[in-house]
N, CA, C, O and the ligand as a Tripos MOL2 file, in Angstrom:
@<TRIPOS>MOLECULE
protein
  257   255    65     0     0
PROTEIN
NO_CHARGES

@<TRIPOS>ATOM
      1 N         -24.6010  -14.1440   30.0980 N.3       1 MET1
      2 CA        -23.8610  -13.8730   31.3360 C.3       1 MET1
      3 C         -22.9700  -12.6430   31.1550 C.2       1 MET1
      4 O         -22.1610  -12.5940   30.2280 O.2       1 MET1
      5 N         -23.1130  -11.6820   32.0090 N.am      2 PRO2
      6 CA        -22.3470  -10.4450   31.8270 C.3       2 PRO2
      7 C         -20.8690  -10.6220   32.1560 C.2       2 PRO2
      8 O         -20.4850  -11.4900   32.9400 O.2       2 PRO2
      9 N         -20.0720   -9.7930   31.5490 N.am      3 ILE3
     10 CA        -18.6330   -9.8080   31.8240 C.3       3 ILE3
     11 C         -18.2720   -8.5340   32.5840 C.2       3 ILE3
     12 O         -18.5670   -7.4210   32.1490 O.2       3 ILE3
     13 N         -17.6370   -8.7280   33.7120 N.am      4 TYR4
     14 CA        -17.2410   -7.5890   34.5230 C.3       4 TYR4
     15 C         -15.7400   -7.3720   34.4070 C.2       4 TYR4
     16 O         -14.9540   -8.3000   34.2150 O.2       4 TYR4
     17 N         -15.3890   -6.1160   34.5310 N.am      5 GLU5
     18 CA        -13.9770   -5.7830   34.4600 C.3       5 GLU5
     19 C         -13.4870   -5.3850   35.8440 C.2       5 GLU5
     20 O         -14.1370   -4.6230   36.5580 O.2       5 GLU5
     21 N         -12.3500   -5.9080   36.1980 N.am      6 TYR6
     22 CA        -11.7770   -5.6210   37.5010 C.3       6 TYR6
     23 C         -10.3820   -5.0450   37.3400 C.2       6 TYR6
     24 O          -9.6930   -5.2630   36.3440 O.2       6 TYR6
     25 N         -10.0040   -4.3110   38.3530 N.am      7 GLN7
     26 CA         -8.6510   -3.7940   38.3670 C.3       7 GLN7
     27 C          -8.0100   -4.1350   39.6980 C.2       7 GLN7
     28 O          -8.5870   -3.9130   40.7620 O.2       7 GLN7
     29 N          -6.8230   -4.6710   39.6190 N.am      8 CYS8
     30 CA         -6.0820   -5.0200   40.8180 C.3       8 CYS8
     31 C          -5.6810   -3.7430   41.5520 C.2       8 CYS8
     32 O          -5.2140   -2.7730   40.9550 O.2       8 CYS8
     33 N          -5.8790   -3.7820   42.8490 N.am      9 THR9
     34 CA         -5.5480   -2.5850   43.6390 C.3       9 THR9
     35 C          -4.0630   -2.5380   43.9670 C.2       9 THR9
     36 O          -3.5610   -1.5430   44.4900 O.2       9 THR9
     37 N          -3.3820   -3.6040   43.6610 N.am     10 LYS10
     38 CA         -1.9640   -3.6680   43.9990 C.3      10 LYS10
     39 C          -1.0750   -3.3070   42.8130 C.2      10 LYS10
     40 O          -0.2380   -2.4090   42.8950 O.2      10 LYS10
     41 N          -1.2770   -4.0280   41.7040 N.am     11 CYS11
     42 CA         -0.3970   -3.8100   40.5530 C.3      11 CYS11
     43 C          -1.1000   -3.0650   39.4290 C.2      11 CYS11
     44 O          -0.4710   -2.6510   38.4560 O.2      11 CYS11
     45 N          -2.4000   -2.9010   39.5700 N.am     12 GLY12
     46 CA         -3.1310   -2.1380   38.5640 C.3      12 GLY12
     47 C          -3.5410   -2.9400   37.3530 C.2      12 GLY12
     48 O          -4.0540   -2.3880   36.3800 O.2      12 GLY12
     49 N          -3.3220   -4.2220   37.4060 N.am     13 GLU13
     50 CA         -3.6900   -5.0890   36.2850 C.3      13 GLU13
     51 C          -5.2040   -5.1020   36.0870 C.2      13 GLU13
     52 O          -5.9650   -5.2140   37.0490 O.2      13 GLU13
     53 N          -5.6220   -4.9900   34.8590 N.am     14 ARG14
     54 CA         -7.0520   -5.0740   34.5470 C.3      14 ARG14
     55 C          -7.3600   -6.4270   33.9550 C.2      14 ARG14
     56 O          -6.6070   -6.9440   33.1290 O.2      14 ARG14
     57 N          -8.4580   -6.9920   34.3740 N.am     15 PHE15
     58 CA         -8.8760   -8.2680   33.8140 C.3      15 PHE15
     59 C         -10.3830   -8.3700   33.8690 C.2      15 PHE15
     60 O         -11.0280   -7.7810   34.7370 O.2      15 PHE15
     61 N         -10.9350   -9.1160   32.9430 N.am     16 SER16
     62 CA        -12.3810   -9.2700   32.9020 C.3      16 SER16
     63 C         -12.7780  -10.6680   33.3170 C.2      16 SER16
     64 O         -12.0930  -11.6490   33.0260 O.2      16 SER16
     65 N         -13.8860  -10.7320   33.9970 N.am     17 VAL17
     66 CA        -14.3670  -12.0020   34.5290 C.3      17 VAL17
     67 C         -15.8320  -12.1640   34.1610 C.2      17 VAL17
     68 O         -16.6360  -11.2430   34.2990 O.2      17 VAL17
     69 N         -16.1490  -13.3460   33.6960 N.am     18 ARG18
     70 CA        -17.5430  -13.6310   33.3830 C.3      18 ARG18
     71 C         -18.2230  -14.1710   34.6410 C.2      18 ARG18
     72 O         -17.8080  -15.1910   35.1920 O.2      18 ARG18
     73 N         -19.2460  -13.4940   35.0750 N.am     19 GLN19
     74 CA        -19.9180  -13.8790   36.3020 C.3      19 GLN19
     75 C         -21.4120  -13.8840   36.0990 C.2      19 GLN19
     76 O         -21.9510  -13.2010   35.2280 O.2      19 GLN19
     77 N         -22.0570  -14.6630   36.9180 N.am     20 SER20
     78 CA        -23.5050  -14.5790   36.9290 C.3      20 SER20
     79 C         -23.9150  -13.4330   37.8490 C.2      20 SER20
     80 O         -23.1470  -12.9830   38.6990 O.2      20 SER20
     81 N         -25.1270  -12.9850   37.6550 N.am     21 MET21
     82 CA        -25.6140  -11.8580   38.4290 C.3      21 MET21
     83 C         -25.6160  -12.1920   39.9230 C.2      21 MET21
     84 O         -25.9450  -13.3090   40.3220 O.2      21 MET21
     85 N         -25.2510  -11.2280   40.7180 N.am     22 GLY22
     86 CA        -25.3150  -11.4220   42.1530 C.3      22 GLY22
     87 C         -23.9980  -11.8520   42.7750 C.2      22 GLY22
     88 O         -23.8030  -11.7480   43.9860 O.2      22 GLY22
     89 N         -23.0940  -12.3380   41.9250 N.am     23 GLN23
     90 CA        -21.7960  -12.7170   42.4720 C.3      23 GLN23
     91 C         -20.9460  -11.4770   42.6910 C.2      23 GLN23
     92 O         -21.0230  -10.5110   41.9320 O.2      23 GLN23
     93 N         -20.1610  -11.5160   43.7080 N.am     24 ASP24
     94 CA        -19.2610  -10.3960   43.9240 C.3      24 ASP24
     95 C         -17.8300  -10.8260   43.6470 C.2      24 ASP24
     96 O         -17.5130  -12.0160   43.6590 O.2      24 ASP24
     97 N         -16.9970   -9.8770   43.4060 N.am     25 GLY25
     98 CA        -15.6430  -10.1840   42.9660 C.3      25 GLY25
     99 C         -14.6280  -10.2340   44.0790 C.2      25 GLY25
    100 O         -13.4230  -10.2570   43.8270 O.2      25 GLY25
    101 N         -15.0980  -10.2520   45.2980 N.am     26 SER26
    102 CA        -14.1570  -10.2130   46.4150 C.3      26 SER26
    103 C         -13.3420  -11.4980   46.5450 C.2      26 SER26
    104 O         -12.3200  -11.5400   47.2290 O.2      26 SER26
    105 N         -13.8230  -12.5440   45.8700 N.am     27 LYS27
    106 CA        -13.0890  -13.8040   45.9550 C.3      27 LYS27
    107 C         -12.1180  -13.9780   44.8020 C.2      27 LYS27
    108 O         -11.4120  -14.9810   44.7070 O.2      27 LYS27
    109 N         -12.0960  -12.9840   43.9300 N.am     28 LEU28
    110 CA        -11.2160  -13.0790   42.7800 C.3      28 LEU28
    111 C          -9.7860  -12.7090   43.1530 C.2      28 LEU28
    112 O          -9.5170  -12.0170   44.1340 O.2      28 LEU28
    113 N          -8.8930  -13.2060   42.3220 N.am     29 ASN29
    114 CA         -7.4940  -12.8550   42.5140 C.3      29 ASN29
    115 C          -6.9280  -12.3150   41.2180 C.2      29 ASN29
    116 O          -7.3150  -12.7330   40.1270 O.2      29 ASN29
    117 N          -6.0250  -11.4000   41.3550 N.am     30 CYS30
    118 CA         -5.3510  -10.8430   40.1990 C.3      30 CYS30
    119 C          -4.5560  -11.9360   39.4930 C.2      30 CYS30
    120 O          -3.8050  -12.6680   40.1370 O.2      30 CYS30
    121 N          -4.7160  -12.0540   38.1640 N.am     31 PRO31
    122 CA         -3.9990  -13.0920   37.4180 C.3      31 PRO31
    123 C          -2.4930  -12.8160   37.3540 C.2      31 PRO31
    124 O          -1.7010  -13.6840   36.9870 O.2      31 PRO31
    125 N          -2.1340  -11.6280   37.7090 N.am     32 LYS32
    126 CA         -0.7220  -11.2420   37.5850 C.3      32 LYS32
    127 C           0.0270  -11.4130   38.9060 C.2      32 LYS32
    128 O           1.0780  -12.0510   38.9640 O.2      32 LYS32
    129 N          -0.5350  -10.8310   39.9620 N.am     33 CYS33
    130 CA          0.1830  -10.8560   41.2420 C.3      33 CYS33
    131 C          -0.5640  -11.6290   42.3250 C.2      33 CYS33
    132 O          -0.0820  -11.7690   43.4490 O.2      33 CYS33
    133 N          -1.7400  -12.1250   41.9710 N.am     34 GLN34
    134 CA         -2.5410  -12.9590   42.8810 C.3      34 GLN34
    135 C          -3.1260  -12.1880   44.0590 C.2      34 GLN34
    136 O          -3.6100  -12.7820   45.0220 O.2      34 GLN34
    137 N          -3.0780  -10.8850   43.9740 N.am     35 GLU35
    138 CA         -3.6820  -10.0750   45.0240 C.3      35 GLU35
    139 C          -5.1970  -10.2370   44.9680 C.2      35 GLU35
    140 O          -5.7850  -10.2760   43.8880 O.2      35 GLU35
    141 N          -5.8100  -10.3270   46.1110 N.am     36 GLY36
    142 CA         -7.2470  -10.5080   46.1620 C.3      36 GLY36
    143 C          -7.9930   -9.1900   46.2360 C.2      36 GLY36
    144 O          -7.3980   -8.1130   46.2830 O.2      36 GLY36
    145 N          -9.3000   -9.3050   46.2460 N.am     37 ASN37
    146 CA        -10.1980   -8.1680   46.3890 C.3      37 ASN37
    147 C          -9.9390   -7.0560   45.3780 C.2      37 ASN37
    148 O          -9.6000   -5.9330   45.7510 O.2      37 ASN37
    149 N         -10.1020   -7.3760   44.1020 N.am     38 PRO38
    150 CA         -9.9150   -6.3640   43.0620 C.3      38 PRO38
    151 C         -11.0690   -5.3720   43.0470 C.2      38 PRO38
    152 O         -12.1620   -5.6500   43.5390 O.2      38 PRO38
    153 N         -10.8010   -4.2350   42.4830 N.am     39 LYS39
    154 CA        -11.8270   -3.1990   42.3660 C.3      39 LYS39
    155 C         -12.6090   -3.4140   41.0850 C.2      39 LYS39
    156 O         -12.0320   -3.6240   40.0180 O.2      39 LYS39
    157 N         -13.9300   -3.3600   41.2010 N.am     40 ARG40
    158 CA        -14.7390   -3.5700   40.0090 C.3      40 ARG40
    159 C         -14.9040   -2.2640   39.2440 C.2      40 ARG40
    160 O         -15.2600   -1.2300   39.8090 O.2      40 ARG40
    161 N         -14.6380   -2.3380   37.9650 N.am     41 LEU41
    162 CA        -14.7920   -1.1720   37.1150 C.3      41 LEU41
    163 C         -16.1710   -1.1820   36.4770 C.2      41 LEU41
    164 O         -16.7700   -2.2350   36.2560 O.2      41 LEU41
    165 N         -16.6440   -0.0170   36.1940 N.am     42 VAL42
    166 CA        -17.9560    0.0930   35.5690 C.3      42 VAL42
    167 C         -17.8240   -0.1550   34.0740 C.2      42 VAL42
    168 O         -17.0890    0.5410   33.3720 O.2      42 VAL42
    169 N         -18.5360   -1.1390   33.6130 N.am     43 SER43
    170 CA        -18.5030   -1.4710   32.2020 C.3      43 SER43
    171 C         -19.4870   -0.6110   31.4310 C.2      43 SER43
    172 O         -20.6530   -0.4840   31.8050 O.2      43 SER43
    173 N         -19.0000   -0.0290   30.3570 N.am     44 SER44
    174 CA        -19.8770    0.8260   29.5590 C.3      44 SER44
    175 C         -20.8480   -0.0030   28.7320 C.2      44 SER44
    176 O         -21.8620    0.5000   28.2500 O.2      44 SER44
    177 N         -20.5230   -1.2750   28.5770 N.am     45 PHE45
    178 CA        -21.3930   -2.1370   27.7810 C.3      45 PHE45
    179 C         -22.6700   -2.4870   28.5420 C.2      45 PHE45
    180 O         -23.7730   -2.4950   27.9960 O.2      45 PHE45
    181 N         -22.4730   -2.7660   29.7900 N.am     46 PHE46
    182 CA        -23.6100   -3.1980   30.5860 C.3      46 PHE46
    183 C         -24.0200   -2.1390   31.5970 C.2      46 PHE46
    184 O         -24.8930   -2.3700   32.4340 O.2      46 PHE46
    185 N         -23.3970   -0.9990   31.5140 N.am     47 GLY47
    186 CA        -23.4780    0.0330   32.5430 C.3      47 GLY47
    187 C         -24.8680    0.2920   33.0990 C.2      47 GLY47
    188 O         -25.8390    0.4430   32.3580 O.2      47 GLY47
    189 N         -24.9350    0.3390   34.3780 N.am     48 GLY48
    190 CA        -26.1800    0.7020   35.0300 C.3      48 GLY48
    191 C         -27.0710   -0.4770   35.2940 C.2      48 GLY48
    192 O         -26.8240   -1.2580   36.2120 O.2      48 GLY48
    193 N         -28.0880   -0.6100   34.5080 N.am     49 GLY49
    194 CA        -29.0570   -1.6650   34.7300 C.3      49 GLY49
    195 C         -30.4390   -1.0500   34.6920 C.2      49 GLY49
    196 O         -30.8940   -0.5930   33.6430 O.2      49 GLY49
    197 N         -31.0930   -1.0370   35.8090 N.am     50 SER50
    198 CA        -32.4160   -0.4420   35.8430 C.3      50 SER50
    199 C         -32.2940    1.0600   36.0830 C.2      50 SER50
    200 O         -31.3370    1.5220   36.7050 O.2      50 SER50
    201 N         -33.2210    1.7790   35.6100 N.am     51 GLY51
    202 CA        -33.1680    3.2280   35.7720 C.3      51 GLY51
    203 C         -33.7430    3.9180   34.5560 C.2      51 GLY51
    204 O         -34.9340    4.2250   34.5080 O.2      51 GLY51
    205 N         -32.9010    4.1580   33.5820 N.am     52 SER52
    206 CA        -33.3820    4.8290   32.3860 C.3      52 SER52
    207 C         -33.5530    3.8190   31.2570 C.2      52 SER52
    208 O         -32.6000    3.1600   30.8410 O.2      52 SER52
    209 N         -34.7320    3.7170   30.7940 N.am     53 SER53
    210 CA        -34.9750    2.7980   29.6970 C.3      53 SER53
    211 C         -34.9100    3.5390   28.3700 C.2      53 SER53
    212 O         -35.6050    4.5330   28.1610 O.2      53 SER53
    213 N         -34.0700    3.0420   27.4880 N.am     54 GLN54
    214 CA        -33.9120    3.7060   26.1990 C.3      54 GLN54
    215 C         -34.9920    3.2570   25.2260 C.2      54 GLN54
    216 O         -35.3470    3.9650   24.2840 O.2      54 GLN54
    217 N         -35.4940    2.0760   25.4810 N.am     55 ILE55
    218 CA        -36.4970    1.5430   24.5780 C.3      55 ILE55
    219 C         -37.8770    2.0740   24.9630 C.2      55 ILE55
    220 O         -38.4850    1.6290   25.9360 O.2      55 ILE55
    221 N         -38.3310    2.9920   24.2070 N.am     56 SER56
    222 CA        -39.6700    3.5200   24.4500 C.3      56 SER56
    223 C         -40.1850    4.1740   23.1700 C.2      56 SER56
    224 O         -39.4000    4.6610   22.3560 O.2      56 SER56
    225 N         -41.4480    4.1820   23.0050 N.am     57 GLY57
    226 CA        -42.0080    4.8190   21.8210 C.3      57 GLY57
    227 C         -42.6080    3.8120   20.8780 C.2      57 GLY57
    228 O         -43.4970    3.0410   21.2420 O.2      57 GLY57
    229 N         -42.1000    3.8300   19.6370 N.am     58 SER58
    230 CA        -42.7170    3.0110   18.6140 C.3      58 SER58
    231 C         -42.3290    1.5500   18.7520 C.2      58 SER58
    232 O         -41.2870    1.1250   18.2510 O.2      58 SER58
    233 N         -43.1460    0.8060   19.4150 N.am     59 SER59
    234 CA        -42.9330   -0.6320   19.4790 C.3      59 SER59
    235 C         -44.2620   -1.3250   19.7650 C.2      59 SER59
    236 O         -44.9850   -0.9610   20.6930 O.2      59 SER59
    237 N         -44.5560   -2.2980   18.9740 N.am     60 CYS60
    238 CA        -45.7680   -3.0750   19.1490 C.3      60 CYS60
    239 C         -47.0260   -2.1900   19.1940 C.2      60 CYS60
    240 O         -47.7680   -2.1900   20.1760 O.2      60 CYS60
    241 N         -47.2310   -1.4730   18.1510 N.am     61 VAL61
    242 CA        -48.4330   -0.6570   18.0900 C.3      61 VAL61
    243 C         -49.5700   -1.5190   17.5300 C.2      61 VAL61
    244 O         -49.5000   -2.0240   16.4100 O.2      61 VAL61
    245 N         -50.5830   -1.6660   18.3210 N.am     62 GLY62
    246 CA        -51.6770   -2.5380   17.9330 C.3      62 GLY62
    247 C         -52.3560   -2.0910   16.6360 C.2      62 GLY62
    248 O         -52.9160   -0.9980   16.5580 O.2      62 GLY62
    249 N         -52.2940   -2.9490   15.6330 N.am     63 SER63
    250 CA        -52.9560   -2.6160   14.3820 C.3      63 SER63
    251 C         -53.8880   -3.7440   13.9730 C.2      63 SER63
    252 O         -53.5520   -4.5870   13.1400 O.2      63 SER63
    253 N         -55.0260   -3.7360   14.5600 N.am     64 THR64
    254 CA        -55.9660   -4.7910   14.2430 C.3      64 THR64
    255 C         -57.2520   -4.1750   13.7290 C.2      64 THR64
    256 O         -58.1930   -4.8970   13.3980 O.2      64 THR64
    257 ZN         -2.2160   -7.5080   40.6500 Zn       65 ZN65
@<TRIPOS>BOND
     1     1     2 1
     2     2     3 1
     3     3     4 2
     4     3     5 am
     5     5     6 1
     6     6     7 1
     7     7     8 2
     8     7     9 am
     9     9    10 1
    10    10    11 1
    11    11    12 2
    12    11    13 am
    13    13    14 1
    14    14    15 1
    15    15    16 2
    16    15    17 am
    17    17    18 1
    18    18    19 1
    19    19    20 2
    20    19    21 am
    21    21    22 1
    22    22    23 1
    23    23    24 2
    24    23    25 am
    25    25    26 1
    26    26    27 1
    27    27    28 2
    28    27    29 am
    29    29    30 1
    30    30    31 1
    31    31    32 2
    32    31    33 am
    33    33    34 1
    34    34    35 1
    35    35    36 2
    36    35    37 am
    37    37    38 1
    38    38    39 1
    39    39    40 2
    40    39    41 am
    41    41    42 1
    42    42    43 1
    43    43    44 2
    44    43    45 am
    45    45    46 1
    46    46    47 1
    47    47    48 2
    48    47    49 am
    49    49    50 1
    50    50    51 1
    51    51    52 2
    52    51    53 am
    53    53    54 1
    54    54    55 1
    55    55    56 2
    56    55    57 am
    57    57    58 1
    58    58    59 1
    59    59    60 2
    60    59    61 am
    61    61    62 1
    62    62    63 1
    63    63    64 2
    64    63    65 am
    65    65    66 1
    66    66    67 1
    67    67    68 2
    68    67    69 am
    69    69    70 1
    70    70    71 1
    71    71    72 2
    72    71    73 am
    73    73    74 1
    74    74    75 1
    75    75    76 2
    76    75    77 am
    77    77    78 1
    78    78    79 1
    79    79    80 2
    80    79    81 am
    81    81    82 1
    82    82    83 1
    83    83    84 2
    84    83    85 am
    85    85    86 1
    86    86    87 1
    87    87    88 2
    88    87    89 am
    89    89    90 1
    90    90    91 1
    91    91    92 2
    92    91    93 am
    93    93    94 1
    94    94    95 1
    95    95    96 2
    96    95    97 am
    97    97    98 1
    98    98    99 1
    99    99   100 2
   100    99   101 am
   101   101   102 1
   102   102   103 1
   103   103   104 2
   104   103   105 am
   105   105   106 1
   106   106   107 1
   107   107   108 2
   108   107   109 am
   109   109   110 1
   110   110   111 1
   111   111   112 2
   112   111   113 am
   113   113   114 1
   114   114   115 1
   115   115   116 2
   116   115   117 am
   117   117   118 1
   118   118   119 1
   119   119   120 2
   120   119   121 am
   121   121   122 1
   122   122   123 1
   123   123   124 2
   124   123   125 am
   125   125   126 1
   126   126   127 1
   127   127   128 2
   128   127   129 am
   129   129   130 1
   130   130   131 1
   131   131   132 2
   132   131   133 am
   133   133   134 1
   134   134   135 1
   135   135   136 2
   136   135   137 am
   137   137   138 1
   138   138   139 1
   139   139   140 2
   140   139   141 am
   141   141   142 1
   142   142   143 1
   143   143   144 2
   144   143   145 am
   145   145   146 1
   146   146   147 1
   147   147   148 2
   148   147   149 am
   149   149   150 1
   150   150   151 1
   151   151   152 2
   152   151   153 am
   153   153   154 1
   154   154   155 1
   155   155   156 2
   156   155   157 am
   157   157   158 1
   158   158   159 1
   159   159   160 2
   160   159   161 am
   161   161   162 1
   162   162   163 1
   163   163   164 2
   164   163   165 am
   165   165   166 1
   166   166   167 1
   167   167   168 2
   168   167   169 am
   169   169   170 1
   170   170   171 1
   171   171   172 2
   172   171   173 am
   173   173   174 1
   174   174   175 1
   175   175   176 2
   176   175   177 am
   177   177   178 1
   178   178   179 1
   179   179   180 2
   180   179   181 am
   181   181   182 1
   182   182   183 1
   183   183   184 2
   184   183   185 am
   185   185   186 1
   186   186   187 1
   187   187   188 2
   188   187   189 am
   189   189   190 1
   190   190   191 1
   191   191   192 2
   192   191   193 am
   193   193   194 1
   194   194   195 1
   195   195   196 2
   196   195   197 am
   197   197   198 1
   198   198   199 1
   199   199   200 2
   200   199   201 am
   201   201   202 1
   202   202   203 1
   203   203   204 2
   204   203   205 am
   205   205   206 1
   206   206   207 1
   207   207   208 2
   208   207   209 am
   209   209   210 1
   210   210   211 1
   211   211   212 2
   212   211   213 am
   213   213   214 1
   214   214   215 1
   215   215   216 2
   216   215   217 am
   217   217   218 1
   218   218   219 1
   219   219   220 2
   220   219   221 am
   221   221   222 1
   222   222   223 1
   223   223   224 2
   224   223   225 am
   225   225   226 1
   226   226   227 1
   227   227   228 2
   228   227   229 am
   229   229   230 1
   230   230   231 1
   231   231   232 2
   232   231   233 am
   233   233   234 1
   234   234   235 1
   235   235   236 2
   236   235   237 am
   237   237   238 1
   238   238   239 1
   239   239   240 2
   240   239   241 am
   241   241   242 1
   242   242   243 1
   243   243   244 2
   244   243   245 am
   245   245   246 1
   246   246   247 1
   247   247   248 2
   248   247   249 am
   249   249   250 1
   250   250   251 1
   251   251   252 2
   252   251   253 am
   253   253   254 1
   254   254   255 1
   255   255   256 2
@<TRIPOS>SUBSTRUCTURE
     1 MET1         2 RESIDUE 1 A MET
     2 PRO2         6 RESIDUE 1 A PRO
     3 ILE3        10 RESIDUE 1 A ILE
     4 TYR4        14 RESIDUE 1 A TYR
     5 GLU5        18 RESIDUE 1 A GLU
     6 TYR6        22 RESIDUE 1 A TYR
     7 GLN7        26 RESIDUE 1 A GLN
     8 CYS8        30 RESIDUE 1 A CYS
     9 THR9        34 RESIDUE 1 A THR
    10 LYS10       38 RESIDUE 1 A LYS
    11 CYS11       42 RESIDUE 1 A CYS
    12 GLY12       46 RESIDUE 1 A GLY
    13 GLU13       50 RESIDUE 1 A GLU
    14 ARG14       54 RESIDUE 1 A ARG
    15 PHE15       58 RESIDUE 1 A PHE
    16 SER16       62 RESIDUE 1 A SER
    17 VAL17       66 RESIDUE 1 A VAL
    18 ARG18       70 RESIDUE 1 A ARG
    19 GLN19       74 RESIDUE 1 A GLN
    20 SER20       78 RESIDUE 1 A SER
    21 MET21       82 RESIDUE 1 A MET
    22 GLY22       86 RESIDUE 1 A GLY
    23 GLN23       90 RESIDUE 1 A GLN
    24 ASP24       94 RESIDUE 1 A ASP
    25 GLY25       98 RESIDUE 1 A GLY
    26 SER26      102 RESIDUE 1 A SER
    27 LYS27      106 RESIDUE 1 A LYS
    28 LEU28      110 RESIDUE 1 A LEU
    29 ASN29      114 RESIDUE 1 A ASN
    30 CYS30      118 RESIDUE 1 A CYS
    31 PRO31      122 RESIDUE 1 A PRO
    32 LYS32      126 RESIDUE 1 A LYS
    33 CYS33      130 RESIDUE 1 A CYS
    34 GLN34      134 RESIDUE 1 A GLN
    35 GLU35      138 RESIDUE 1 A GLU
    36 GLY36      142 RESIDUE 1 A GLY
    37 ASN37      146 RESIDUE 1 A ASN
    38 PRO38      150 RESIDUE 1 A PRO
    39 LYS39      154 RESIDUE 1 A LYS
    40 ARG40      158 RESIDUE 1 A ARG
    41 LEU41      162 RESIDUE 1 A LEU
    42 VAL42      166 RESIDUE 1 A VAL
    43 SER43      170 RESIDUE 1 A SER
    44 SER44      174 RESIDUE 1 A SER
    45 PHE45      178 RESIDUE 1 A PHE
    46 PHE46      182 RESIDUE 1 A PHE
    47 GLY47      186 RESIDUE 1 A GLY
    48 GLY48      190 RESIDUE 1 A GLY
    49 GLY49      194 RESIDUE 1 A GLY
    50 SER50      198 RESIDUE 1 A SER
    51 GLY51      202 RESIDUE 1 A GLY
    52 SER52      206 RESIDUE 1 A SER
    53 SER53      210 RESIDUE 1 A SER
    54 GLN54      214 RESIDUE 1 A GLN
    55 ILE55      218 RESIDUE 1 A ILE
    56 SER56      222 RESIDUE 1 A SER
    57 GLY57      226 RESIDUE 1 A GLY
    58 SER58      230 RESIDUE 1 A SER
    59 SER59      234 RESIDUE 1 A SER
    60 CYS60      238 RESIDUE 1 A CYS
    61 VAL61      242 RESIDUE 1 A VAL
    62 GLY62      246 RESIDUE 1 A GLY
    63 SER63      250 RESIDUE 1 A SER
    64 THR64      254 RESIDUE 1 A THR
    65 ZN65       257 GROUP 0 **** ****
């Protein structure tokens, strides 16, 4: 399950939330000031998704 990072738009508090795919963070509240609708930050760990595949080339070369 990926972990997303959010930033409160009110106090600027950053916090990470573990969510399943497809969930949105609009129902989250800032743990500090309880402000809702935090801004989702782009995580460098999981960044992107589909698009550029790094895994290519030497893998599973049939040797029979
Ligand atoms: Zn806040």
